[in-house]
KOLNUVO-391569 format. One record per residue (C-alpha): y, x, z; residue in one letter. Coordinates in nm, 2 decimals. Layout:
N
<node><Y>Y</Y><X>X</X><Z>Z</Z><aa>A</aa></node>
...
This chain:
259
<node><Y>0.00</Y><X>0.00</X><Z>0.00</Z><aa>X</aa></node>
<node><Y>0.24</Y><X>0.28</X><Z>0.09</Z><aa>X</aa></node>
<node><Y>0.23</Y><X>0.43</X><Z>-0.28</Z><aa>X</aa></node>
<node><Y>0.31</Y><X>0.10</X><Z>-0.42</Z><aa>X</aa></node>
<node><Y>0.66</Y><X>0.10</X><Z>-0.24</Z><aa>X</aa></node>
<node><Y>0.76</Y><X>0.44</X><Z>-0.26</Z><aa>X</aa></node>
<node><Y>1.05</Y><X>0.34</X><Z>-0.49</Z><aa>X</aa></node>
<node><Y>1.15</Y><X>0.05</X><Z>-0.28</Z><aa>X</aa></node>
<node><Y>1.16</Y><X>0.28</X><Z>0.04</Z><aa>X</aa></node>
<node><Y>1.34</Y><X>0.56</X><Z>-0.13</Z><aa>X</aa></node>
<node><Y>1.64</Y><X>0.29</X><Z>-0.20</Z><aa>X</aa></node>
<node><Y>1.60</Y><X>0.10</X><Z>0.14</Z><aa>X</aa></node>
<node><Y>1.92</Y><X>0.04</X><Z>0.31</Z><aa>X</aa></node>
<node><Y>1.93</Y><X>-0.17</X><Z>0.64</Z><aa>X</aa></node>
<node><Y>2.16</Y><X>-0.46</X><Z>0.57</Z><aa>X</aa></node>
<node><Y>2.25</Y><X>-0.81</X><Z>0.64</Z><aa>X</aa></node>
<node><Y>1.98</Y><X>-0.92</X><Z>0.42</Z><aa>X</aa></node>
<node><Y>1.74</Y><X>-1.10</X><Z>0.68</Z><aa>X</aa></node>
<node><Y>1.47</Y><X>-1.04</X><Z>0.75</Z><aa>X</aa></node>
<node><Y>1.42</Y><X>-0.74</X><Z>0.50</Z><aa>X</aa></node>
<node><Y>1.51</Y><X>-0.71</X><Z>0.10</Z><aa>X</aa></node>
<node><Y>1.30</Y><X>-0.91</X><Z>-0.13</Z><aa>X</aa></node>
<node><Y>1.14</Y><X>-0.63</X><Z>-0.30</Z><aa>X</aa></node>
<node><Y>0.95</Y><X>-0.57</X><Z>0.03</Z><aa>X</aa></node>
<node><Y>0.79</Y><X>-0.92</X><Z>0.06</Z><aa>X</aa></node>
<node><Y>0.44</Y><X>-0.93</X><Z>0.05</Z><aa>X</aa></node>
<node><Y>0.35</Y><X>-1.32</X><Z>0.10</Z><aa>X</aa></node>
<node><Y>0.51</Y><X>-1.64</X><Z>0.24</Z><aa>X</aa></node>
<node><Y>0.38</Y><X>-1.95</X><Z>0.34</Z><aa>X</aa></node>
<node><Y>0.61</Y><X>-2.24</X><Z>0.43</Z><aa>X</aa></node>
<node><Y>0.82</Y><X>-2.09</X><Z>0.75</Z><aa>X</aa></node>
<node><Y>0.61</Y><X>-1.77</X><Z>0.76</Z><aa>X</aa></node>
<node><Y>0.70</Y><X>-1.46</X><Z>0.56</Z><aa>X</aa></node>
<node><Y>0.54</Y><X>-1.11</X><Z>0.57</Z><aa>X</aa></node>
<node><Y>0.70</Y><X>-0.80</X><Z>0.45</Z><aa>X</aa></node>
<node><Y>0.61</Y><X>-0.45</X><Z>0.38</Z><aa>X</aa></node>
<node><Y>0.70</Y><X>-0.16</X><Z>0.63</Z><aa>X</aa></node>
<node><Y>0.52</Y><X>0.18</X><Z>0.62</Z><aa>X</aa></node>
<node><Y>0.28</Y><X>0.11</X><Z>0.93</Z><aa>X</aa></node>
<node><Y>-0.04</Y><X>0.20</X><Z>0.71</Z><aa>X</aa></node>
<node><Y>-0.12</Y><X>0.54</X><Z>0.89</Z><aa>X</aa></node>
<node><Y>-0.45</Y><X>0.56</X><Z>1.10</Z><aa>X</aa></node>
<node><Y>-0.53</Y><X>0.81</X><Z>1.35</Z><aa>X</aa></node>
<node><Y>-0.90</Y><X>0.83</X><Z>1.31</Z><aa>X</aa></node>
<node><Y>-0.93</Y><X>1.08</X><Z>1.58</Z><aa>X</aa></node>
<node><Y>-0.78</Y><X>0.87</X><Z>1.86</Z><aa>X</aa></node>
<node><Y>-0.92</Y><X>0.81</X><Z>2.19</Z><aa>X</aa></node>
<node><Y>-0.70</Y><X>0.51</X><Z>2.28</Z><aa>X</aa></node>
<node><Y>-0.56</Y><X>0.23</X><Z>2.07</Z><aa>X</aa></node>
<node><Y>-0.25</Y><X>0.05</X><Z>2.17</Z><aa>X</aa></node>
<node><Y>-0.20</Y><X>-0.28</X><Z>2.02</Z><aa>X</aa></node>
<node><Y>0.09</Y><X>-0.50</X><Z>1.98</Z><aa>X</aa></node>
<node><Y>0.14</Y><X>-0.83</X><Z>1.79</Z><aa>X</aa></node>
<node><Y>0.33</Y><X>-0.73</X><Z>1.48</Z><aa>X</aa></node>
<node><Y>0.62</Y><X>-0.49</X><Z>1.41</Z><aa>X</aa></node>
<node><Y>0.96</Y><X>-0.65</X><Z>1.48</Z><aa>X</aa></node>
<node><Y>1.28</Y><X>-0.62</X><Z>1.26</Z><aa>X</aa></node>
<node><Y>1.38</Y><X>-0.31</X><Z>1.45</Z><aa>X</aa></node>
<node><Y>1.06</Y><X>-0.13</X><Z>1.43</Z><aa>X</aa></node>
<node><Y>1.04</Y><X>-0.22</X><Z>1.06</Z><aa>X</aa></node>
<node><Y>1.38</Y><X>-0.08</X><Z>0.99</Z><aa>X</aa></node>
<node><Y>1.31</Y><X>0.24</X><Z>1.18</Z><aa>X</aa></node>
<node><Y>0.98</Y><X>0.29</X><Z>0.98</Z><aa>X</aa></node>
<node><Y>1.15</Y><X>0.24</X><Z>0.65</Z><aa>X</aa></node>
<node><Y>1.43</Y><X>0.49</X><Z>0.73</Z><aa>X</aa></node>
<node><Y>1.20</Y><X>0.75</X><Z>0.84</Z><aa>X</aa></node>
<node><Y>0.97</Y><X>0.70</X><Z>0.56</Z><aa>X</aa></node>
<node><Y>1.27</Y><X>0.73</X><Z>0.31</Z><aa>X</aa></node>
<node><Y>1.40</Y><X>1.04</X><Z>0.47</Z><aa>X</aa></node>
<node><Y>1.04</Y><X>1.21</X><Z>0.46</Z><aa>X</aa></node>
<node><Y>1.01</Y><X>1.11</X><Z>0.09</Z><aa>X</aa></node>
<node><Y>1.34</Y><X>1.23</X><Z>-0.01</Z><aa>X</aa></node>
<node><Y>1.30</Y><X>1.54</X><Z>0.17</Z><aa>X</aa></node>
<node><Y>0.96</Y><X>1.60</X><Z>-0.04</Z><aa>X</aa></node>
<node><Y>0.73</Y><X>1.55</X><Z>0.24</Z><aa>X</aa></node>
<node><Y>0.36</Y><X>1.49</X><Z>0.17</Z><aa>X</aa></node>
<node><Y>0.26</Y><X>1.12</X><Z>0.15</Z><aa>X</aa></node>
<node><Y>0.03</Y><X>1.14</X><Z>0.44</Z><aa>X</aa></node>
<node><Y>0.29</Y><X>1.32</X><Z>0.66</Z><aa>X</aa></node>
<node><Y>0.55</Y><X>1.06</X><Z>0.54</Z><aa>X</aa></node>
<node><Y>0.30</Y><X>0.76</X><Z>0.67</Z><aa>X</aa></node>
<node><Y>0.24</Y><X>0.94</X><Z>0.99</Z><aa>X</aa></node>
<node><Y>0.60</Y><X>1.01</X><Z>1.09</Z><aa>X</aa></node>
<node><Y>0.72</Y><X>0.67</X><Z>0.99</Z><aa>X</aa></node>
<node><Y>0.47</Y><X>0.50</X><Z>1.20</Z><aa>X</aa></node>
<node><Y>0.50</Y><X>0.75</X><Z>1.52</Z><aa>X</aa></node>
<node><Y>0.88</Y><X>0.70</X><Z>1.50</Z><aa>X</aa></node>
<node><Y>0.89</Y><X>0.33</X><Z>1.51</Z><aa>X</aa></node>
<node><Y>0.59</Y><X>0.27</X><Z>1.74</Z><aa>X</aa></node>
<node><Y>0.68</Y><X>0.13</X><Z>2.10</Z><aa>X</aa></node>
<node><Y>1.02</Y><X>0.29</X><Z>2.12</Z><aa>X</aa></node>
<node><Y>1.29</Y><X>0.21</X><Z>2.39</Z><aa>X</aa></node>
<node><Y>1.25</Y><X>0.08</X><Z>2.74</Z><aa>X</aa></node>
<node><Y>0.91</Y><X>-0.10</X><Z>2.63</Z><aa>X</aa></node>
<node><Y>0.75</Y><X>0.26</X><Z>2.62</Z><aa>X</aa></node>
<node><Y>0.86</Y><X>0.37</X><Z>2.97</Z><aa>X</aa></node>
<node><Y>0.71</Y><X>0.05</X><Z>3.11</Z><aa>X</aa></node>
<node><Y>0.38</Y><X>0.11</X><Z>2.89</Z><aa>X</aa></node>
<node><Y>0.35</Y><X>0.44</X><Z>3.03</Z><aa>X</aa></node>
<node><Y>0.39</Y><X>0.35</X><Z>3.39</Z><aa>X</aa></node>
<node><Y>0.13</Y><X>0.06</X><Z>3.36</Z><aa>X</aa></node>
<node><Y>-0.11</Y><X>0.27</X><Z>3.18</Z><aa>X</aa></node>
<node><Y>-0.08</Y><X>0.55</X><Z>3.46</Z><aa>X</aa></node>
<node><Y>-0.11</Y><X>0.28</X><Z>3.73</Z><aa>X</aa></node>
<node><Y>-0.44</Y><X>0.16</X><Z>3.63</Z><aa>X</aa></node>
<node><Y>-0.57</Y><X>0.52</X><Z>3.58</Z><aa>X</aa></node>
<node><Y>-0.58</Y><X>0.56</X><Z>3.19</Z><aa>X</aa></node>
<node><Y>-0.42</Y><X>0.89</X><Z>3.20</Z><aa>X</aa></node>
<node><Y>-0.73</Y><X>1.01</X><Z>3.42</Z><aa>X</aa></node>
<node><Y>-0.96</Y><X>0.88</X><Z>3.17</Z><aa>X</aa></node>
<node><Y>-0.79</Y><X>1.05</X><Z>2.89</Z><aa>X</aa></node>
<node><Y>-0.76</Y><X>1.39</X><Z>3.08</Z><aa>X</aa></node>
<node><Y>-0.38</Y><X>1.38</X><Z>3.09</Z><aa>X</aa></node>
<node><Y>-0.13</Y><X>1.43</X><Z>3.37</Z><aa>X</aa></node>
<node><Y>0.06</Y><X>1.10</X><Z>3.24</Z><aa>X</aa></node>
<node><Y>0.04</Y><X>0.88</X><Z>2.94</Z><aa>X</aa></node>
<node><Y>0.38</Y><X>1.01</X><Z>2.86</Z><aa>X</aa></node>
<node><Y>0.17</Y><X>1.27</X><Z>2.68</Z><aa>X</aa></node>
<node><Y>0.07</Y><X>1.00</X><Z>2.43</Z><aa>X</aa></node>
<node><Y>0.43</Y><X>1.00</X><Z>2.30</Z><aa>X</aa></node>
<node><Y>0.49</Y><X>1.38</X><Z>2.30</Z><aa>X</aa></node>
<node><Y>0.21</Y><X>1.64</X><Z>2.32</Z><aa>X</aa></node>
<node><Y>-0.06</Y><X>1.44</X><Z>2.27</Z><aa>X</aa></node>
<node><Y>0.01</Y><X>1.21</X><Z>2.01</Z><aa>X</aa></node>
<node><Y>-0.33</Y><X>1.28</X><Z>1.84</Z><aa>X</aa></node>
<node><Y>-0.50</Y><X>1.11</X><Z>2.12</Z><aa>X</aa></node>
<node><Y>-0.34</Y><X>0.76</X><Z>2.03</Z><aa>X</aa></node>
<node><Y>-0.33</Y><X>0.53</X><Z>1.74</Z><aa>X</aa></node>
<node><Y>-0.06</Y><X>0.28</X><Z>1.78</Z><aa>X</aa></node>
<node><Y>-0.12</Y><X>-0.05</X><Z>1.59</Z><aa>X</aa></node>
<node><Y>-0.05</Y><X>-0.41</X><Z>1.56</Z><aa>X</aa></node>
<node><Y>-0.26</Y><X>-0.73</X><Z>1.54</Z><aa>X</aa></node>
<node><Y>-0.08</Y><X>-0.81</X><Z>1.24</Z><aa>X</aa></node>
<node><Y>-0.01</Y><X>-0.47</X><Z>1.06</Z><aa>X</aa></node>
<node><Y>0.31</Y><X>-0.56</X><Z>0.86</Z><aa>X</aa></node>
<node><Y>0.60</Y><X>-0.75</X><Z>0.99</Z><aa>X</aa></node>
<node><Y>0.58</Y><X>-1.11</X><Z>1.02</Z><aa>X</aa></node>
<node><Y>0.88</Y><X>-1.36</X><Z>1.04</Z><aa>X</aa></node>
<node><Y>0.92</Y><X>-1.74</X><Z>1.12</Z><aa>X</aa></node>
<node><Y>1.23</Y><X>-1.85</X><Z>0.94</Z><aa>X</aa></node>
<node><Y>1.36</Y><X>-1.49</X><Z>0.91</Z><aa>X</aa></node>
<node><Y>1.30</Y><X>-1.43</X><Z>1.29</Z><aa>X</aa></node>
<node><Y>1.06</Y><X>-1.20</X><Z>1.47</Z><aa>X</aa></node>
<node><Y>0.71</Y><X>-1.36</X><Z>1.50</Z><aa>X</aa></node>
<node><Y>0.61</Y><X>-1.36</X><Z>1.87</Z><aa>X</aa></node>
<node><Y>0.28</Y><X>-1.53</X><Z>1.85</Z><aa>X</aa></node>
<node><Y>0.33</Y><X>-1.88</X><Z>1.76</Z><aa>X</aa></node>
<node><Y>0.14</Y><X>-2.05</X><Z>1.55</Z><aa>X</aa></node>
<node><Y>-0.16</Y><X>-1.85</X><Z>1.68</Z><aa>X</aa></node>
<node><Y>-0.27</Y><X>-1.56</X><Z>1.46</Z><aa>X</aa></node>
<node><Y>-0.60</Y><X>-1.70</X><Z>1.42</Z><aa>X</aa></node>
<node><Y>-0.50</Y><X>-2.05</X><Z>1.33</Z><aa>X</aa></node>
<node><Y>-0.32</Y><X>-1.95</X><Z>1.02</Z><aa>X</aa></node>
<node><Y>-0.49</Y><X>-1.81</X><Z>0.70</Z><aa>X</aa></node>
<node><Y>-0.18</Y><X>-1.60</X><Z>0.59</Z><aa>X</aa></node>
<node><Y>-0.20</Y><X>-1.43</X><Z>0.93</Z><aa>X</aa></node>
<node><Y>-0.58</Y><X>-1.41</X><Z>1.01</Z><aa>X</aa></node>
<node><Y>-0.62</Y><X>-1.22</X><Z>0.68</Z><aa>X</aa></node>
<node><Y>-0.42</Y><X>-0.95</X><Z>0.80</Z><aa>X</aa></node>
<node><Y>-0.63</Y><X>-0.94</X><Z>1.11</Z><aa>X</aa></node>
<node><Y>-0.97</Y><X>-0.95</X><Z>0.89</Z><aa>X</aa></node>
<node><Y>-0.85</Y><X>-0.72</X><Z>0.64</Z><aa>X</aa></node>
<node><Y>-0.63</Y><X>-0.44</X><Z>0.80</Z><aa>X</aa></node>
<node><Y>-0.72</Y><X>-0.44</X><Z>1.17</Z><aa>X</aa></node>
<node><Y>-1.06</Y><X>-0.46</X><Z>1.11</Z><aa>X</aa></node>
<node><Y>-1.05</Y><X>-0.18</X><Z>0.86</Z><aa>X</aa></node>
<node><Y>-0.87</Y><X>0.02</X><Z>1.12</Z><aa>X</aa></node>
<node><Y>-1.13</Y><X>-0.04</X><Z>1.38</Z><aa>X</aa></node>
<node><Y>-1.42</Y><X>0.07</X><Z>1.15</Z><aa>X</aa></node>
<node><Y>-1.21</Y><X>0.39</X><Z>1.10</Z><aa>X</aa></node>
<node><Y>-1.20</Y><X>0.46</X><Z>1.46</Z><aa>X</aa></node>
<node><Y>-1.46</Y><X>0.62</X><Z>1.71</Z><aa>X</aa></node>
<node><Y>-1.69</Y><X>0.37</X><Z>1.88</Z><aa>X</aa></node>
<node><Y>-1.58</Y><X>0.56</X><Z>2.20</Z><aa>X</aa></node>
<node><Y>-1.21</Y><X>0.45</X><Z>2.17</Z><aa>X</aa></node>
<node><Y>-1.05</Y><X>0.22</X><Z>2.45</Z><aa>X</aa></node>
<node><Y>-0.84</Y><X>-0.05</X><Z>2.32</Z><aa>X</aa></node>
<node><Y>-0.53</Y><X>-0.19</X><Z>2.51</Z><aa>X</aa></node>
<node><Y>-0.39</Y><X>-0.53</X><Z>2.39</Z><aa>X</aa></node>
<node><Y>-0.04</Y><X>-0.58</X><Z>2.48</Z><aa>X</aa></node>
<node><Y>0.00</Y><X>-0.95</X><Z>2.59</Z><aa>X</aa></node>
<node><Y>-0.21</Y><X>-1.26</X><Z>2.58</Z><aa>X</aa></node>
<node><Y>-0.18</Y><X>-1.34</X><Z>2.21</Z><aa>X</aa></node>
<node><Y>-0.32</Y><X>-1.00</X><Z>2.13</Z><aa>X</aa></node>
<node><Y>-0.58</Y><X>-1.04</X><Z>2.40</Z><aa>X</aa></node>
<node><Y>-0.71</Y><X>-1.36</X><Z>2.20</Z><aa>X</aa></node>
<node><Y>-0.75</Y><X>-1.14</X><Z>1.87</Z><aa>X</aa></node>
<node><Y>-0.96</Y><X>-0.90</X><Z>2.07</Z><aa>X</aa></node>
<node><Y>-1.19</Y><X>-1.17</X><Z>2.20</Z><aa>X</aa></node>
<node><Y>-1.24</Y><X>-1.27</X><Z>1.84</Z><aa>X</aa></node>
<node><Y>-1.30</Y><X>-0.91</X><Z>1.74</Z><aa>X</aa></node>
<node><Y>-1.57</Y><X>-0.88</X><Z>2.04</Z><aa>X</aa></node>
<node><Y>-1.73</Y><X>-1.22</X><Z>1.91</Z><aa>X</aa></node>
<node><Y>-1.76</Y><X>-1.04</X><Z>1.57</Z><aa>X</aa></node>
<node><Y>-1.94</Y><X>-0.76</X><Z>1.73</Z><aa>X</aa></node>
<node><Y>-1.68</Y><X>-0.52</X><Z>1.59</Z><aa>X</aa></node>
<node><Y>-1.54</Y><X>-0.41</X><Z>1.94</Z><aa>X</aa></node>
<node><Y>-1.73</Y><X>-0.35</X><Z>2.28</Z><aa>X</aa></node>
<node><Y>-1.57</Y><X>-0.57</X><Z>2.53</Z><aa>X</aa></node>
<node><Y>-1.63</Y><X>-0.30</X><Z>2.80</Z><aa>X</aa></node>
<node><Y>-1.38</Y><X>-0.08</X><Z>2.61</Z><aa>X</aa></node>
<node><Y>-1.11</Y><X>-0.33</X><Z>2.58</Z><aa>X</aa></node>
<node><Y>-0.86</Y><X>-0.33</X><Z>2.87</Z><aa>X</aa></node>
<node><Y>-0.73</Y><X>-0.69</X><Z>2.88</Z><aa>X</aa></node>
<node><Y>-0.46</Y><X>-0.83</X><Z>3.08</Z><aa>X</aa></node>
<node><Y>-0.22</Y><X>-0.55</X><Z>3.11</Z><aa>X</aa></node>
<node><Y>0.12</Y><X>-0.72</X><Z>3.15</Z><aa>X</aa></node>
<node><Y>0.32</Y><X>-0.70</X><Z>2.82</Z><aa>X</aa></node>
<node><Y>0.57</Y><X>-0.39</X><Z>2.86</Z><aa>X</aa></node>
<node><Y>0.85</Y><X>-0.58</X><Z>2.72</Z><aa>X</aa></node>
<node><Y>1.18</Y><X>-0.59</X><Z>2.94</Z><aa>X</aa></node>
<node><Y>1.14</Y><X>-0.97</X><Z>2.95</Z><aa>X</aa></node>
<node><Y>0.85</Y><X>-0.93</X><Z>3.16</Z><aa>X</aa></node>
<node><Y>1.02</Y><X>-0.71</X><Z>3.43</Z><aa>X</aa></node>
<node><Y>0.91</Y><X>-0.92</X><Z>3.74</Z><aa>X</aa></node>
<node><Y>0.56</Y><X>-0.91</X><Z>3.65</Z><aa>X</aa></node>
<node><Y>0.55</Y><X>-0.52</X><Z>3.57</Z><aa>X</aa></node>
<node><Y>0.73</Y><X>-0.45</X><Z>3.91</Z><aa>X</aa></node>
<node><Y>0.48</Y><X>-0.64</X><Z>4.09</Z><aa>X</aa></node>
<node><Y>0.18</Y><X>-0.49</X><Z>3.90</Z><aa>X</aa></node>
<node><Y>0.33</Y><X>-0.15</X><Z>3.98</Z><aa>X</aa></node>
<node><Y>0.38</Y><X>-0.23</X><Z>4.35</Z><aa>X</aa></node>
<node><Y>0.74</Y><X>-0.18</X><Z>4.31</Z><aa>X</aa></node>
<node><Y>0.83</Y><X>-0.54</X><Z>4.43</Z><aa>X</aa></node>
<node><Y>0.71</Y><X>-0.72</X><Z>4.74</Z><aa>X</aa></node>
<node><Y>0.51</Y><X>-1.05</X><Z>4.70</Z><aa>X</aa></node>
<node><Y>0.77</Y><X>-1.22</X><Z>4.93</Z><aa>X</aa></node>
<node><Y>1.05</Y><X>-1.15</X><Z>4.66</Z><aa>X</aa></node>
<node><Y>0.86</Y><X>-1.29</X><Z>4.36</Z><aa>X</aa></node>
<node><Y>1.00</Y><X>-1.60</X><Z>4.18</Z><aa>X</aa></node>
<node><Y>0.77</Y><X>-1.91</X><Z>4.15</Z><aa>X</aa></node>
<node><Y>0.72</Y><X>-1.83</X><Z>3.79</Z><aa>X</aa></node>
<node><Y>0.50</Y><X>-1.54</X><Z>3.88</Z><aa>X</aa></node>
<node><Y>0.16</Y><X>-1.55</X><Z>3.97</Z><aa>X</aa></node>
<node><Y>0.08</Y><X>-1.27</X><Z>4.22</Z><aa>X</aa></node>
<node><Y>-0.28</Y><X>-1.34</X><Z>4.27</Z><aa>X</aa></node>
<node><Y>-0.35</Y><X>-1.34</X><Z>3.90</Z><aa>X</aa></node>
<node><Y>-0.16</Y><X>-1.00</X><Z>3.88</Z><aa>X</aa></node>
<node><Y>-0.38</Y><X>-0.87</X><Z>4.17</Z><aa>X</aa></node>
<node><Y>-0.70</Y><X>-0.96</X><Z>4.00</Z><aa>X</aa></node>
<node><Y>-0.61</Y><X>-0.82</X><Z>3.68</Z><aa>X</aa></node>
<node><Y>-0.48</Y><X>-0.50</X><Z>3.82</Z><aa>X</aa></node>
<node><Y>-0.82</Y><X>-0.47</X><Z>4.03</Z><aa>X</aa></node>
<node><Y>-1.02</Y><X>-0.54</X><Z>3.73</Z><aa>X</aa></node>
<node><Y>-0.87</Y><X>-0.29</X><Z>3.52</Z><aa>X</aa></node>
<node><Y>-0.87</Y><X>-0.02</X><Z>3.79</Z><aa>X</aa></node>
<node><Y>-1.26</Y><X>-0.09</X><Z>3.83</Z><aa>X</aa></node>
<node><Y>-1.31</Y><X>-0.09</X><Z>3.45</Z><aa>X</aa></node>
<node><Y>-1.14</Y><X>0.24</X><Z>3.42</Z><aa>X</aa></node>
<node><Y>-1.36</Y><X>0.39</X><Z>3.73</Z><aa>X</aa></node>
<node><Y>-1.68</Y><X>0.23</X><Z>3.52</Z><aa>X</aa></node>
<node><Y>-1.58</Y><X>0.42</X><Z>3.22</Z><aa>X</aa></node>
<node><Y>-1.53</Y><X>0.75</X><Z>3.40</Z><aa>X</aa></node>
<node><Y>-1.88</Y><X>0.70</X><Z>3.55</Z><aa>X</aa></node>
<node><Y>-2.04</Y><X>0.63</X><Z>3.22</Z><aa>X</aa></node>
<node><Y>-1.89</Y><X>0.94</X><Z>3.06</Z><aa>X</aa></node>
<node><Y>-2.00</Y><X>1.15</X><Z>3.35</Z><aa>X</aa></node>
<node><Y>-2.35</Y><X>1.03</X><Z>3.31</Z><aa>X</aa></node>
<node><Y>-2.38</Y><X>1.12</X><Z>2.95</Z><aa>X</aa></node>
């Protein structure tokens, strides 16, 4: 797909055209539109997969801009793909929240790192960043946030069955998967049912690292007392998930030690 859009990427300019220029449009079905952005790179050597819903407009523009710069500088196509994806994946405040959440349940220990911050610096080769829907999806020009369900719409499910499944088949069976948010968890439940992923290697339930989820993240990390939580936050559910994830990491560590 990357090669098909090289000329469009070389002339890409972030603009008031929303959500993205028409020469990047891949498909449309009613209110749903899908555009190309360079999220094709697959790190087949990854030990951990971080999976969001779909790239948003900001991520798409970052990836397109980086691809443009790499291509105009004469970079190799594979390097251009890799740099575009790494530049745009899980940036901003979301990244620091994600690192803290992963470290809290012991993912860094499983990976043999002092912190999962390394996944975004010295150990990028350990991680594959991806999305349930590889290419940016918009609803009436706005970022898609999981509704309608990815599994209920053919135009969306096709992305899962084609691109996400393709990525999983290219990865090691020893990978662990971190679906971010309940919508992505539903997709991984589907993949487990299809026999494509081992349920024991899917870390379900981690709070989404978005800033909009600040209170749940704070309680998960032990930074906010239970008595100070709003009524919107289910402390017991968070405690159960936290305990489950820590136990799951311990089980994975024991399994590896026994091999």
